[in-house]
Wavefront OBJ file of the C-alpha trace (Angstrom):
o trace
v -27.311 22.766 5.873
v -25.142 23.018 9.197
v -26.801 24.442 11.955
v -25.587 26.586 14.761
v -22.952 28.705 13.030
v -21.776 25.785 10.871
v -22.055 27.212 7.522
v -20.431 25.120 4.581
v -17.607 26.872 2.965
v -16.618 26.450 -0.685
v -13.332 24.619 -0.920
v -10.939 26.161 -2.863
v -10.341 24.935 -5.973
v -6.503 23.689 -6.170
v -4.820 20.278 -6.007
v -3.965 19.120 -2.504
v -0.620 19.177 -1.455
v -0.942 15.511 -0.169
v -3.667 12.898 0.046
v -3.562 11.640 3.762
v -5.408 8.583 3.689
v -6.361 7.013 7.005
v -7.198 3.157 6.734
v -9.872 1.995 8.941
v -9.327 4.442 11.703
v -10.789 3.984 14.826
v -10.502 6.835 17.212
v -12.306 10.058 16.406
v -10.091 12.408 18.202
v -7.048 11.366 16.282
v -8.944 11.808 12.931
v -10.126 15.253 14.353
v -6.326 16.148 14.914
v -5.128 15.013 11.310
v -8.116 16.916 9.728
v -6.636 20.024 11.820
v -3.422 19.090 10.176
v -4.619 18.631 6.536
v -6.569 22.108 6.598
v -3.490 23.633 7.974
v -0.958 22.166 5.178
v -3.498 22.037 2.212
v -3.843 18.297 2.243
v -7.073 16.158 1.558
v -8.211 13.641 3.758
v -9.310 10.377 2.815
v -11.274 7.888 5.321
v -11.469 4.409 4.248
v -14.088 2.343 6.154
v -15.091 0.974 8.461
v -14.729 3.830 10.558
v -14.606 3.351 14.324
v -16.719 6.746 14.606
v -19.661 8.589 13.384
v -19.357 11.372 10.618
v -22.842 12.252 10.497
v -23.090 16.214 10.558
v -24.684 15.709 14.207
v -21.862 13.582 15.536
v -19.101 16.475 13.978
v -21.335 19.408 15.470
v -21.602 17.507 18.948
v -17.662 17.123 18.937
v -17.130 20.839 17.989
v -15.450 19.862 14.926
v -16.482 23.191 13.418
v -13.788 23.123 10.693
v -14.754 19.948 9.185
v -16.693 21.375 6.437
v -13.898 23.133 5.023
v -11.662 20.049 5.208
v -13.461 18.337 2.273
v -12.848 14.899 3.692
v -13.929 12.088 1.247
v -14.951 8.666 2.710
v -14.366 5.505 0.692
v -16.064 2.020 1.402
v -12.694 0.151 0.787
v -9.405 0.276 -0.377
v -10.416 -0.512 -3.782
v -13.156 1.825 -3.837
v -10.170 4.698 -2.727
v -7.717 3.430 -5.682
v -11.034 3.730 -8.380
v -12.108 6.980 -7.174
v -9.356 8.942 -9.440
v -7.116 11.332 -8.066
v -4.766 9.290 -6.406
v -1.866 7.661 -8.386
v -1.199 4.289 -7.601
v 2.555 4.551 -8.430
v 2.727 7.339 -5.944
v 1.418 6.038 -2.828
v 3.554 5.589 0.291
v 2.571 3.265 3.025
v 3.736 4.080 6.677
v 4.686 1.206 8.820
v 6.218 1.282 12.281
v 7.633 -2.487 11.592
v 9.940 -1.824 8.753
v 10.563 0.433 5.621
v 13.009 3.213 4.889
v 13.144 6.400 7.007
v 10.583 9.030 5.813
v 13.290 11.296 4.694
v 14.926 8.921 2.299
v 11.474 8.819 0.292
v 10.914 10.881 -2.587
v 7.868 12.819 -1.297
v 6.049 14.918 -4.235
v 3.088 17.188 -4.332
v 0.129 14.996 -5.154
v 1.518 11.690 -3.122
v -0.937 9.973 -1.212
v 0.683 8.766 2.470
v -1.305 6.010 3.896
v -1.861 5.373 7.834
v -3.429 2.668 9.472
v -5.683 2.042 12.113
v -4.424 3.021 16.023
v -4.535 -0.426 17.013
v -3.048 -2.502 14.224
v -1.538 -0.380 11.796
v -1.800 -1.221 8.138
v -2.818 -4.787 7.367
v 0.715 -6.731 6.673
v 0.087 -7.899 3.274
v -0.643 -4.408 2.299
v 2.942 -3.524 3.257
v 4.304 -6.740 2.027
v 2.649 -6.395 -1.276
v 4.109 -2.621 -1.424
v 7.557 -3.178 0.307
v 9.424 -0.911 -2.091
v 6.646 1.970 -0.841
v 6.903 1.413 2.715
v 8.333 4.457 4.819
v 8.769 4.541 8.785
v 9.546 7.322 11.291
v 12.910 5.747 13.363
v 12.019 5.015 16.907
v 14.040 4.098 19.958
v 14.144 0.298 20.384
v 11.663 -1.312 22.122
v 8.882 1.313 21.572
v 5.751 0.229 19.616
v 4.842 3.768 17.815
v 3.963 6.949 17.744
v 0.242 8.141 18.042
v -1.148 8.308 14.639
v -1.928 11.796 14.560
v 1.752 12.685 15.414
v 2.886 10.482 12.847
v 0.621 12.130 10.068
v 1.921 15.531 11.157
v 5.695 14.364 10.945
v 5.566 12.796 7.716
v 3.516 15.613 6.128
v 6.046 18.031 7.072
v 9.064 16.096 5.931
v 7.326 15.794 2.533
v 6.436 19.988 2.920
v 10.253 20.272 3.755
v 11.425 18.253 0.590
v 9.171 20.126 -1.554
v 10.204 23.518 -0.657
v 13.682 22.375 -0.792
v 13.019 21.345 -4.521
v 10.766 24.851 -5.436
v 7.377 22.981 -5.743
v 6.266 25.117 -3.155
v 7.306 28.304 -1.298
v 6.755 29.959 1.725
v 5.668 33.622 2.064
v 7.154 35.818 4.303
v 4.740 35.246 6.674
v 5.571 31.298 6.664
v 2.442 30.195 4.530
v 2.552 27.730 1.811
v 2.100 28.795 -1.900
v 2.501 26.814 -5.246
v 6.282 27.159 -6.201
l 1 2 3 4 5 6 7 8 9 10 11 12 13 14 15 16 17 18 19 20 21 22 23 24 25 26 27 28 29 30 31 32 33 34 35 36 37 38 39 40 41 42 43 44 45 46 47 48 49 50 51 52 53 54 55 56 57 58 59 60 61 62 63 64 65 66 67 68 69 70 71 72 73 74 75 76 77 78 79 80 81 82 83 84 85 86 87 88 89 90 91 92 93 94 95 96 97 98 99 100 101 102 103 104 105 106 107 108 109 110 111 112 113 114 115 116 117 118 119 120 121 122 123 124 125 126 127 128 129 130 131 132 133 134 135 136 137 138 139 140 141 142 143 144 145 146 147 148 149 150 151 152 153 154 155 156 157 158 159 160 161 162 163 164 165 166 167 168 169 170 171 172 173 174 175 176 177 178 179 180 181 182
């Protein structure tokens, strides 16, 4: 049980808009920001170990992450465990890179797709990117720049996916700009 007002809240029984996958994240503040983006957009957050931080109840309380129980985050021991856990279609996985790939707006992002982001210091493993070269997306940047903060990149990619889904009528916006299934 969560102490000091951190009551567990039942997650709604609905499919996530996207699966946001953090592969070996290192910085807790980035993951916290990504968690907020996932809550706001109806995405599920997956964390693939090893993690560079503690996700125990005590650590989350200390960090003030009162929204974390609503997130329904899923942790996986490694990449294989994520894929074997079910719920993610391996043919609908997109890998992000600052090194190469097609611009995110050229990818056909659909509800239920998995969007995979790498660790802050190194990105995704080169062999993972090479093995899925036709599924690598990027956010174009000015020459010579090393990359965006991962929390910023997640937000940009998720909202591009939302833009595409709204455009196809797969999700709609209510008059007060809330996302609803199409």
